[in-house]
N, C-alpha and C positions, 0 to 999 in steps of 0.2 A: 886559625882563629887565635892562636897563641896561648890559650888557657889549657892547662894540663888536665887530663882525665883523673878521676878519683883513683887512688892507689888500689883499693879493693876491686874496682872494675877492671883496671889494667891487669891485675894479677889473675883474675878469673878468665879473662879473654885469652891471655897468653897460655894459661894452663889448658884451656880447651884446645888450643892448636896442637898441644902435645898429647892430648888424651887418646889412648888406644894406639899410639905409635911405638912400635917395638924399640926404635932407636933411642927413645927417651926412658927406657927402663921396662923390665918385665919380670914376671915370676915364672920359673921353670917347674912344671908339674910332671912328675914321673909316675908311670903305672908299673908296679911290681909284677903284675900279672902278665902283660904282653910286652913290657919293656919300652912302650911308646912314651915319648916326651911331647909335651904341649907347652907352648909359650903363651902366657897371658900378659898382655901389655897393661901397664899401670894406667889407672883412670884419673881424671882431674878432680872428681868428686865435687864439681861445681854445683851451686845451688840456684843458678840463674836460668840458664837456657840449654845446657848440654843435653842433647836428646838421649845419649847413652846412659849417663849417670842419672839424669832425671827419670828415665824409664825404669831403671833398676830401683831407684828410690820409691817410685810410684808403686811398683810391685811389692817391695818389702813393706812399705807403710800400710798398704791395703791388707796384706796378709796379717800383719801385726794387729791391726785394729779388729779384724774379724775373728782372729784366733784368741786374742788376749785382752781386748779392751771392751768392745761393744757387746752388751748382753743380748740374748735372744729375745728381744722385745721389738715392737714397731719403731722404726726410725724415720724421721721426717727431715728433709733438707730445707733449710731456710737460707736464701741467698740475698744478701744486702749489698746494694751498690750505693756509692756515695756521690754527692755533688762534685763538680769539677774542682772547685777550690780545695775541698777537703781531700780529694784524691791526691792532689799535688802535695799537700802537707803530710798526709799519712805515708806517702811513698818513701819519705826520708826520715820520718820521725817515729821510731818504734814506740816511744812512750805515748805519743798522741794516738797511735793505732790501738794500743792497749786500752786507752781511755774510751775511745769510740766503741770498741768491741765490748767492753764492760757495760757500757750504757745499753747497747743492743741486747746483750744476753739478759740483763736485768729486766728489760721490757718483755722478752720472750718468756722467761721463767715466771714473771708476774702474771702474764696472760695464762700460762698453763695452770698455775695455782688457782687463779680465779675461775677458770673453766672446770677444774677438778672439784672445787668447792660447790660450784653451781650444778654440775651434772652428776657428780659422784658422791658429793657430801664429804669429801676429804678436806680436812682443815688446812694442814700445811704439808703439801707433798714435796718430795725430794726430786729435783730435776738434774739432768746431766747433758753434756754436749761435748763435741769435738769440732773445732773450727780450723779450717784451712784458709790461710790468707793468700789469695791469688793476686798476683801483680799484673796479670796480662789479660788482654782481650783476644778475640778471635783473629784479629789482624796484626798481632804482635804489638798492640798499643798498650801503653802504661795505663792501667785502670785498677788500682787496688780495690778489692772487694772481698766479702766474707762468704765462704761456703760453710755453713754450720750444720752438722749432723746432730739433731736433737732427739733424745729419747721421747717418743710420741706418747707420753703419759707421765705418770709420777709414781714414785715409790712411797708407800706409807711408812710409818715408824719414825725413828730419829736418825740423825746423820751418822751416828756411831752404830746403830742397829737397824738398818733399813728393812722394812717388811716386804710383803708381796707387791708386785708391780701392777698398776691399774692403768690400762690404755685409755686414751682420750679419743672421743670422736674427732674426725678431721675438722680443723678450724674453718670457719666461714670467712668469706672475703672481708666482712666487717671486723672479724677478729684480727686478721692480718693488718688491716688499716689501723686498728687500735695499737698494735705493736709498733708499727712504723711511726705513728704520731708520738707515741711514748718515747721511742728512741730519739726522735728529733728534739723533744723537750728536754730529755736528760742530757743530750749532747750540748745544747745551748746553755743549760744551767751549769754544766761542768766547765764550759769555756768561760762563762762569766765569772765563776768562782775562782778560776785559775788565771784570769786575765789574758786569755788566748784570743787573738784577733786574726782574721784572715788576711788583713792588710799587710801584716808583717811577713817578711820573706828572708829569714836568716840564711837559707841555702844560697840565695843569689849572691850574698857577700862571701860566704865560705867556699862555695864551689860553683862559680858562674856557669861553667860548661855543663855540669850535670843538671843545674837548674834550667838551662835553656833546652837541653835534650828532653828532660822530663815534661816541661810545660808544652813543648811541641808535640810530644808523643800522646799526651793526654787529650789534646785537641785534634789529633790526627792530622798534623801539619808537618811539612818538611822542615827540618831544623837548620840545615847548612846548605851551602852552594848557591848557585844563581837563582834557584827556585825556592829559596827559604821563605817560609810563611805560606806557601801554596798548599792546598789540600792534597792528601795522598792520592795517587793515581789509582783509579778503580777500573777493573775490566769485567766484562760480562756480556751476556746476549742482549740485554735491554737496559743498560745503565741509564738512569734518568736523573737530570739535575734536580736539586732540591735540598732539603735539610738532611744532614747526616744522621744516620741511625745512632742511637745510644742504647748500648746493652742489648742489641739485637731486636729492639722494638722500635718501629717507625714512629716518630712524633705524631700524636693525634690518633694513632691506631688503637683499635679496641684491645684492651689488655686481656690476657688469659685468666682463667679462674685462679683465685688466691694470689693475685698479683696486683699490687697497688703502687702508686707514686705519690710522693708528698715532699714538698720543699727541696726538690732536686734529688731526693733519695728514691730508690725503688726497692721493693721487697717481694720476693716470690717464695711461696711455700706449698707448691702443688705436687712436689715429688716426694713419694713416701715408699718405704719398703716394709712389707708385712713381717711379722715375727717369724723366725725360723727359716726365712729365705736367705740363707747365707751367701749363696752364689750371686744373687742379685745385689745383696749388700756389698759384696766385694767389688762388683762392677761399679757401683756408685762410688765406693772409696777410691778406686783407680781413677775414676773420672775427675774427682775433686783434687786428687794428688798428681794429676798429669803434668808434664813439663810443657812450656809454651811452644816449643819449636819441634815440629815433626819434619824430618828431612824429606819424606815422600810427598809433602805438600809444597816443597820449595823446588823450583825448576828454573832453568835459564832460558830466556826468550831469544829469538833469532838476533835481536839487536844487542845482545849481551846484557840486557837488563835482567833482573830477577823477578819472578812471579811467585807469590805465596797464595795458595788456594785456601779459601775460607772453609771451615768445617761445615757451616750451613750458609747457603746464599742469603744475602740481605734482601729485604723486600723490594729494593729498587733494581734488582737484577744483578748486583755485584756478586761475582763468584771468586775473583782474584784481586789482589792488590799488587801493583807493579812498583818496583823501586830500583834505584841505582845500587851498586854494590856498597857504596859508602853509606847509603841510607839504611842498609840492613844493620850495619854497626850502630847507627843512630837509634834503631829500635831495640836492639839487643842490650845495649849498655844500661838503659834505665830499668830493665827487667831484673837486674842483679840486685838482690836484697842487701842492705847494709850488714856488716858483720854483727854477730851476736844478736840478731833479731829473729826470734823463733817464728817459723811460718806455720806451725801446728800448735794449737792451744787446747787445753783440756779444762773444763769447768764443771762446777756442781759436784755431783756424786762421782763423776769420772775424773776429777782433778787428782793429780798425783798424791797430794797430801790429805785427801778426803778420808776421814776415819773409817767410813763404811765401804770404801771402794772394793776391798777384797771380797765383800759379800755379794756384789752384783756383777763383777766382770766374769767372763767365762771360767768354768771350774778348772781345778788342777788336772783333771783327766785330759782336758783338751790341750793344756800346755805340755803334758808329758807326751802326748801323741805327736805333737809338732817337734819337740826338742829331743826326744830320746833317739840316739843313734842306733844303727844296726849293731849286732854283736861283734862283727869284725871291723868296726870303724872306731877310730880314736874318739874319745869323749869330747875333745875340743871342737869337733865338727858340729856339735849340737848348738854351739853359740854363733855359728856363721849366719850371715844374712840369708833369707829364704831363697833368693834368686841364685845364690852360689852353692846351695846344698846339692843341687843336681847340676852338673855341668862339667867343668874342666877336671874334676877328680876322676872321671870315668875314662878308661882307655877305649879307643875306637875299635879295638879288636876283641878284647875279653870283656869289656864293659865293667871292669872292676877297678878298684884303686890299686 
């Protein structure tokens, strides 16, 4: 095609090819107890699709949230998906993504305060959330959307001195619809105020290759080669022709509870974790922080094409999507987030600079339990990532450092 790929995309793909390969650098770990050495290959630390680095980041992030951020209160997951034109714009514009997320959270928090005043008599409750910006769908398609873990209730008191937490009853479907409609109104007003239009496409002029790959991935189309523009190949026991699924819900199908659609957006809020169920909360955190690519779902077909297994079969019977090897790169490249674009955001009482944050996050005794090293271990190990605290430091014979 002649168009160069974005530098940050090329850099991450090349780094992934060297990830975990001893020939490209390693750390030698020695056990003084048994004298055994272990070589730990350097990782690429990619943020886009590396299964190894993404899996470690998933485990570390989930443990961090459960141990040090999310209080022992009910948590509800709100999942917002965007219309196709907005997905394309948000995929490459971090500021626009922040604007849309801000509009969404203002609608969620406003609904929580409204229900707190109506049901609990609390005038101005304090809300909090942690949002994961996922860029991928189940078929490795580019589909930026928000997984937001919201405290399912409000704190009383002031922002600098929050009081007790008051849980809210589960929202009704009408409440979810009100939040989605409010989000759409806020986004439209914000766009009008800033003069943002969907017709403009600055990416097409600045980076035509990434614009083409992103647009094709969002629409589940092949981007290059003789079949460019054709739908992705679907495999399954009873794949039926018809409209493509969007966000796992067949067009026209009956929506599940607390799930609504409006103006090309959809909002789902039926997943909740009760207070004190930290194990279930960590599973939810791992789910929303997971990487897009799992190698056990990718396999080679007899004709040397690749097949990627869907986590959940689609309603039309599709269980796998087939692709040429070139097409795998087409799908992975748009999933790499632009540099300096944070994929985890904290808002409300859980924001990093919130004055009352220290009063609601898990107490100091939990942090000391997680961070305090054993008596014979160097104190520097207390600051290592969770997934590395247990692992290459242990000798295979004596099990000591």
